[in-house]
C-alpha positions as CSV (number, residue, x, y, z in Angstrom):
1,X,-30.4,19.9,39.8
2,X,-32.3,16.7,40.7
3,X,-32.4,14.1,37.9
4,X,-34.5,11.0,37.4
5,X,-32.7,8.7,35.0
6,X,-33.4,5.0,35.3
7,X,-30.6,2.5,36.0
8,X,-31.0,1.2,32.5
9,X,-30.5,4.7,31.1
10,X,-27.4,5.3,33.3
11,X,-25.8,2.2,31.9
12,X,-25.2,4.3,28.8
13,X,-21.9,6.2,29.5
14,X,-23.2,9.2,27.6
15,X,-26.3,9.4,29.7
16,X,-24.3,8.9,32.9
17,X,-22.1,11.8,31.9
18,X,-25.1,14.0,31.1
19,X,-26.6,13.1,34.5
20,X,-23.3,14.2,36.2
21,X,-23.4,17.5,34.4
22,X,-27.1,18.2,35.0
23,X,-26.7,17.4,38.8
24,X,-24.0,20.1,39.0
25,X,-26.4,22.8,37.8
26,X,-27.9,24.9,40.7
27,X,-30.2,27.1,38.6
28,X,-28.3,30.2,39.6
29,X,-28.8,31.9,36.2
30,X,-25.3,33.5,36.2
31,X,-24.9,32.0,32.7
32,X,-27.7,34.1,31.3
33,X,-25.7,37.3,31.9
34,X,-23.0,36.3,29.4
35,X,-24.9,34.2,26.9
36,X,-24.9,36.0,23.5
37,X,-28.2,34.6,22.3
38,X,-30.0,35.5,25.6
39,X,-28.5,38.9,25.4
40,X,-29.9,39.4,21.9
41,X,-33.2,37.6,22.1
42,X,-34.2,37.7,25.8
43,X,-35.8,34.3,25.7
44,X,-35.0,32.0,28.7
45,X,-35.0,29.0,26.3
46,X,-32.2,30.7,24.4
47,X,-30.0,30.8,27.5
48,X,-27.8,28.0,28.8
49,X,-30.1,27.4,31.8
50,X,-33.1,27.2,29.5
51,X,-31.4,24.8,27.1
52,X,-30.3,22.6,30.0
53,X,-33.9,22.2,31.0
54,X,-34.9,21.3,27.5
55,X,-32.0,18.7,27.2
56,X,-32.8,17.3,30.7
57,X,-36.5,16.7,29.8
58,X,-35.6,15.2,26.4
59,X,-33.0,12.8,27.7
60,X,-34.8,11.8,30.9
61,X,-37.9,10.9,29.0
62,X,-35.9,9.3,26.2
63,X,-38.0,11.1,23.7
64,X,-37.2,12.1,20.2
65,X,-36.0,15.7,19.7
66,X,-38.9,18.1,19.0
67,X,-38.9,21.1,16.7
68,X,-38.9,23.3,19.7
69,X,-35.9,21.7,21.3
70,X,-34.0,21.7,17.9
71,X,-34.8,25.4,17.4
72,X,-33.2,26.5,20.7
73,X,-30.3,24.1,20.6
74,X,-29.5,25.1,17.0
75,X,-29.4,28.7,18.2
76,X,-26.6,27.9,20.7
77,X,-23.2,29.1,19.4
78,X,-21.2,26.7,21.7
79,X,-19.2,29.8,22.6
80,X,-18.9,28.4,26.1
81,X,-19.1,31.8,27.8
82,X,-21.5,30.1,30.2
83,X,-18.8,27.7,31.3
84,X,-16.5,30.6,32.2
85,X,-19.3,32.3,34.2
86,X,-20.7,29.2,35.9
87,X,-19.7,29.0,39.6
88,X,-20.7,25.3,39.8
89,X,-18.5,24.0,37.0
90,X,-21.3,22.8,34.8
91,X,-19.6,21.3,31.7
92,X,-22.2,22.6,29.3
93,X,-20.0,21.8,26.2
94,X,-20.3,18.0,26.7
95,X,-24.0,18.3,27.5
96,X,-24.9,20.3,24.4
97,X,-22.6,18.1,22.2
98,X,-24.5,15.0,23.4
99,X,-27.9,16.8,22.8
100,X,-26.8,17.5,19.2
101,X,-26.0,13.8,18.6
102,X,-29.4,12.9,20.0
103,X,-31.0,15.4,17.7
104,X,-29.2,14.1,14.7
105,X,-30.3,10.6,15.5
106,X,-34.0,11.3,16.3
107,X,-35.1,14.4,14.4
108,X,-35.8,14.7,10.7
109,X,-35.0,18.2,9.6
110,X,-36.8,19.9,6.8
111,X,-35.3,19.1,3.4
112,X,-33.6,22.5,2.8
113,X,-31.9,22.3,6.2
114,X,-30.8,18.7,5.6
115,X,-29.4,19.6,2.2
116,X,-27.5,22.6,3.6
117,X,-26.0,20.7,6.5
118,X,-25.1,17.8,4.2
119,X,-23.4,20.2,1.8
120,X,-21.3,21.9,4.6
121,X,-20.3,18.5,6.1
122,X,-19.3,17.2,2.7
123,X,-17.3,20.2,1.6
124,X,-15.8,22.3,4.5
125,X,-13.6,19.6,6.1
126,X,-12.0,18.7,2.7
127,X,-9.6,21.4,1.4
128,X,-9.7,20.3,-2.3
129,X,-13.5,20.2,-2.3
130,X,-13.7,23.5,-0.4
131,X,-11.4,25.2,-2.9
132,X,-13.5,24.1,-5.8
133,X,-16.7,25.2,-4.0
134,X,-15.2,28.6,-3.5
135,X,-14.3,28.9,-7.1
136,X,-17.9,28.0,-8.1
137,X,-19.3,30.5,-5.6
138,X,-17.1,33.2,-7.1
139,X,-18.5,32.6,-10.5
140,X,-22.1,32.4,-9.1
141,X,-21.8,35.8,-7.3
142,X,-23.4,37.8,-10.1
143,X,-26.4,35.5,-9.8
144,X,-26.6,35.4,-6.0
145,X,-29.8,37.5,-5.9
146,X,-31.6,34.7,-7.8
147,X,-30.5,31.9,-5.5
148,X,-32.9,30.5,-2.9
149,X,-32.7,31.1,0.9
150,X,-29.4,30.6,2.7
151,X,-27.6,29.6,-0.5
152,X,-27.7,33.2,-1.4
153,X,-25.9,34.0,1.9
154,X,-23.3,31.3,1.3
155,X,-22.4,32.7,-2.1
156,X,-22.3,36.3,-0.7
157,X,-19.8,35.2,2.0
158,X,-17.4,33.5,-0.4
159,X,-14.1,35.4,-0.8
160,X,-13.3,37.2,-4.1
161,X,-10.3,35.1,-4.8
162,X,-9.4,31.4,-4.4
163,X,-6.0,30.8,-3.1
164,X,-3.7,28.1,-4.4
165,X,-2.5,25.4,-2.0
166,X,0.5,26.3,0.1
167,X,3.7,24.2,0.0
168,X,3.8,24.0,3.8
169,X,0.6,22.0,4.1
170,X,1.8,18.7,2.6
171,X,3.4,16.1,4.9
172,X,7.0,17.1,5.6
173,X,9.5,18.2,8.2
174,X,10.8,21.7,8.6
175,X,14.2,21.8,10.3
176,X,14.9,24.2,13.2
177,X,17.1,27.2,12.5
178,X,20.1,26.7,14.7
179,X,20.2,24.2,17.6
180,X,17.0,22.3,17.9
181,X,15.1,23.1,21.1
182,X,12.0,21.0,20.5
183,X,10.1,19.0,17.9
184,X,6.4,19.6,17.4
185,X,3.6,18.5,15.1
186,X,1.6,21.3,13.4
187,X,-2.1,20.7,12.6
188,X,-2.6,22.4,9.2
189,X,-6.4,22.0,9.4
190,X,-8.9,22.2,6.6
191,X,-10.8,25.4,6.0
192,X,-8.0,27.7,7.3
193,X,-5.4,26.5,4.8
194,X,-7.9,27.2,2.0
195,X,-9.0,30.6,3.2
196,X,-5.7,31.9,4.7
197,X,-2.7,29.7,3.9
198,X,-0.4,32.4,5.2
199,X,-1.3,31.5,8.8
200,X,0.4,28.1,8.6
201,X,3.3,29.6,6.7
202,X,3.8,32.2,9.4
203,X,3.5,29.5,12.1
204,X,6.2,27.4,10.5
205,X,8.6,30.4,10.1
206,X,8.0,31.5,13.7
207,X,8.6,28.1,15.2
208,X,11.7,27.2,13.2
209,X,13.2,30.6,13.8
210,X,12.9,29.8,17.5
211,X,14.7,26.5,17.2
212,X,11.7,24.3,16.9
213,X,11.5,21.5,14.3
214,X,8.0,21.3,12.8
215,X,6.5,18.1,11.3
216,X,3.3,18.1,9.2
217,X,2.3,14.5,9.9
218,X,1.0,12.2,7.1
219,X,-2.6,11.3,7.6
220,X,-3.6,14.3,9.8
221,X,-6.5,16.4,8.6
222,X,-9.6,18.1,9.8
223,X,-10.0,18.1,13.6
224,X,-13.6,17.0,13.4
225,X,-15.1,20.0,15.0
226,X,-17.3,21.1,12.1
227,X,-19.2,17.9,11.9
228,X,-19.0,17.3,15.7
229,X,-21.0,20.4,16.3
230,X,-23.6,19.2,13.8
231,X,-24.1,16.1,15.9
232,X,-22.5,13.8,13.3
233,X,-20.7,11.8,15.8
234,X,-19.2,9.0,13.7
235,X,-17.8,11.4,11.1
236,X,-16.2,13.4,13.8
237,X,-14.7,10.4,15.5
238,X,-13.3,9.2,12.2
239,X,-11.3,12.5,12.0
240,X,-10.3,12.2,15.6
241,X,-8.9,8.7,15.1
242,X,-7.0,9.7,11.9
243,X,-5.3,12.6,13.7
244,X,-4.5,10.5,16.8
245,X,-3.0,7.8,14.6
246,X,-0.9,10.3,12.6
247,X,0.5,12.1,15.7
248,X,1.0,8.8,17.6
249,X,3.3,7.6,14.8
250,X,5.4,10.7,15.3
251,X,5.4,10.3,19.0
252,X,6.6,6.7,18.7
253,X,9.1,7.7,16.1
254,X,11.3,10.7,16.7
255,X,9.0,12.0,19.4
256,X,7.0,15.2,19.9
257,X,7.1,17.9,22.5
258,X,3.8,19.3,21.5
259,X,0.9,19.3,19.0
260,X,0.5,22.9,17.8
261,X,-2.8,24.3,16.8
262,X,-3.2,27.7,15.3
263,X,-7.0,27.8,15.0
264,X,-8.5,28.0,18.5
265,X,-11.7,26.3,17.5
266,X,-9.7,23.3,16.5
267,X,-7.6,23.5,19.6
268,X,-10.7,23.3,21.9
269,X,-11.7,20.1,20.1
270,X,-8.3,18.4,20.0
271,X,-7.8,19.1,23.7
272,X,-11.1,17.2,24.2
273,X,-10.0,14.1,22.1
274,X,-9.3,12.1,25.3
275,X,-12.9,12.7,26.4
276,X,-14.3,12.0,23.0
277,X,-12.6,8.5,22.8
278,X,-12.9,7.7,26.5
279,X,-15.0,4.7,25.9
280,X,-12.9,3.3,23.0
281,X,-10.4,0.9,24.6
282,X,-8.2,0.8,21.5
283,X,-7.9,4.6,21.3
284,X,-8.5,6.2,24.6
285,X,-4.9,6.2,25.9
286,X,-3.4,7.5,22.7
287,X,-6.1,10.2,22.4
288,X,-5.5,11.3,26.0
289,X,-1.8,11.6,25.2
290,X,-2.5,13.7,22.2
291,X,-4.9,16.0,24.2
292,X,-2.3,16.4,26.9
293,X,0.4,17.5,24.3
294,X,-1.9,19.9,22.5
295,X,-1.1,23.6,22.8
296,X,-2.3,26.7,21.0
297,X,0.6,28.4,19.2
298,X,0.4,31.4,21.6
299,X,0.3,29.1,24.6
300,X,3.4,27.4,23.3
301,X,5.3,30.6,22.3
302,X,4.6,32.1,25.7
303,X,6.6,29.2,27.1
304,X,9.4,29.6,24.7
305,X,9.6,33.4,24.8
306,X,10.0,35.7,21.8
307,X,13.6,36.1,20.4
308,X,15.0,38.6,18.0
309,X,12.2,41.1,18.1
310,X,12.8,43.8,15.5
311,X,11.6,47.4,15.5
312,X,8.3,47.4,13.7
313,X,6.2,50.5,13.1
314,X,4.2,51.3,16.2
315,X,0.7,49.9,15.7
316,X,-2.3,49.7,17.9
317,X,-3.9,46.3,17.9
318,X,-7.4,45.4,19.0
319,X,-7.1,41.9,20.3
320,X,-10.3,39.9,19.8
321,X,-10.2,36.8,22.0
322,X,-12.0,34.0,20.2
323,X,-14.6,32.2,22.3
324,X,-12.8,28.9,21.8
325,X,-9.6,30.6,23.0
326,X,-10.9,32.4,26.1
327,X,-13.8,30.1,27.1
328,X,-12.9,26.8,25.5
329,X,-9.2,26.7,26.3
330,X,-9.1,29.4,29.0
331,X,-6.2,31.1,27.3
332,X,-6.5,34.9,27.9
333,X,-3.2,36.4,29.0
334,X,-0.7,34.7,26.6
335,X,-1.7,36.2,23.2
336,X,-1.9,39.8,24.6
337,X,1.4,39.4,26.4
338,X,3.1,38.1,23.3
339,X,1.8,41.0,21.2
340,X,2.9,43.5,23.8
341,X,6.4,41.8,23.9
342,X,6.5,42.1,20.1
343,X,6.1,45.9,20.3
344,X,2.4,46.4,19.6
345,X,0.0,48.5,21.7
346,X,-2.7,46.1,22.6
347,X,-6.3,47.4,23.2
348,X,-9.0,45.5,25.1
349,X,-12.3,45.2,23.3
350,X,-15.5,46.1,25.1
351,X,-17.8,43.2,25.7
352,X,-14.9,41.0,24.8
353,X,-16.7,37.9,26.3
354,X,-19.4,38.0,23.6
355,X,-19.1,35.9,20.4
356,X,-18.6,37.5,17.0
357,X,-21.2,35.2,15.5
358,X,-18.8,32.9,13.5
359,X,-18.8,29.8,15.7
360,X,-17.8,27.2,13.1
361,X,-20.7,26.9,10.7
362,X,-23.1,29.0,12.8
363,X,-22.9,32.1,10.6
364,X,-23.9,29.9,7.7
365,X,-26.7,28.1,9.5
366,X,-28.0,31.0,11.7
367,X,-27.2,34.0,9.5
368,X,-29.6,36.5,11.1
369,X,-28.3,36.1,14.7
370,X,-24.7,35.9,13.4
371,X,-25.1,39.2,11.5
372,X,-26.4,40.9,14.7
373,X,-23.5,39.6,16.7
374,X,-21.0,40.6,14.0
375,X,-22.3,44.1,13.9
376,X,-22.1,44.4,17.7
377,X,-18.6,43.0,17.8
378,X,-17.4,45.3,15.0
379,X,-18.8,48.3,16.7
380,X,-17.1,47.4,19.9
381,X,-13.8,46.8,18.1
382,X,-14.0,50.0,16.1
383,X,-14.6,52.0,19.3
384,X,-11.0,51.3,20.3
385,X,-9.8,53.0,17.1
386,X,-7.2,50.4,16.3
387,X,-4.8,50.2,13.3
388,X,-5.5,46.5,13.0
389,X,-7.3,43.6,14.6
390,X,-5.7,40.4,15.8
391,X,-7.3,37.1,16.7
392,X,-6.4,33.4,16.8
393,X,-9.2,31.7,14.9
394,X,-9.9,31.7,11.2
395,X,-13.6,31.8,11.7
396,X,-13.4,35.0,13.6
397,X,-11.0,36.5,11.1
398,X,-13.5,35.8,8.2
399,X,-16.5,36.9,10.2
400,X,-15.1,40.2,11.5
401,X,-13.4,41.1,8.2
402,X,-16.8,40.9,6.6
403,X,-18.0,43.9,8.7
404,X,-15.1,46.3,8.9
405,X,-12.4,47.9,6.7
406,X,-9.8,47.5,9.4
407,X,-7.3,44.8,8.6
408,X,-7.8,41.5,10.5
409,X,-4.8,39.2,10.9
410,X,-3.9,36.1,12.9
411,X,-1.9,36.8,16.0
412,X,0.9,34.5,14.7
413,X,1.3,36.6,11.6
414,X,2.2,39.6,13.8
415,X,4.6,37.6,16.0
416,X,6.3,36.3,12.8
417,X,6.6,39.8,11.4
418,X,8.0,41.2,14.6
419,X,10.7,38.5,14.7
420,X,11.9,38.7,11.2
421,X,9.1,37.5,8.9
422,X,7.2,39.3,6.2
423,X,4.6,41.9,6.7
424,X,1.1,40.3,7.1
425,X,-0.8,40.0,3.8
426,X,-3.8,41.9,5.1
427,X,-1.5,44.9,5.9
428,X,0.3,44.7,2.6
429,X,-3.1,44.8,0.8
430,X,-4.1,47.8,2.8
431,X,-1.0,49.8,1.9
432,X,-1.2,48.7,-1.7
């Protein structure tokens, strides 16, 4: 694609990067075939190619974001399916991220939208605030029908119970069982440890059982993805620096063999820390080291190999590959191979490349499209007639569980169970 940025514009490293990405696009349109919003809506401007044209025009002409541009960029899930499909290697993720920052700086959203986005940014990345918000939403449920607009949807999506904090989430070290094979940092995250604390617990048990010492580093918190995808660049980079500092202290102390992520949406972002801080001389080298060390829990366990697999009841598992797993991190084989090695019969999900509609805060900000994608995903999963559903991202777990009665669990819970851990909570609840 030909671009026409001025030399002055290209002096901005973000514009220079956007120019490089835009020039890689050859207008082939392969991306439209796998884009969830184009599949549903059939509008060229709701395809990656259409959004690329909108972004190019906005950035080249250095104009404020318009309502039209905002509408179509907001509808993008950042599922990154287009990047898997693209034969030219267009790095759409970095381009749309930059567009969102530009929108945040130049477009004044309607008041209800500003309030909702502000609420999500102020609550979701902070576990204590999120826990209190869920408690409030639980008591507000009988009055949900009286609530305005999307607030009604937020309350309806809140779980029916608020879980207490888990003991594994505070800064500490979990010693390896038997001889120590490795030492890793575990990112405990933000929303996940509120909604499903059993995921971190299963991760710690699985790793320590396999001879891995696990450290929960003091000062590490939210990965920054939630606000990053809202275009709130400075807030996101504050989280990035806090995590890089926390894990660098461990690296320079007793050392780390890996940074383990068990929420694939977070993993995609942490693996991009080196890029996000590339222009920050004081942080870029440390951030690059952290990104290079980062592995999804299934990626890491695939390298270790499962030990001590016990005979669990034969179950058929529909494996839902989160977009951030298969497209963001390009991890496809490892989770399914581990589940099969653990004794489960793994089913492929039709249209597995399409998003379930969760996408961070997308199901809260774009509920109509998210609901259509959820219904489509659930129908495809249920067509495989599984006993349970496994996936590696808390957003997907929450989204899919809201549309089916089939238990939805994190992949690591099944691996933990198969190697000596307790039965996953969702399966215990199903059997009473």
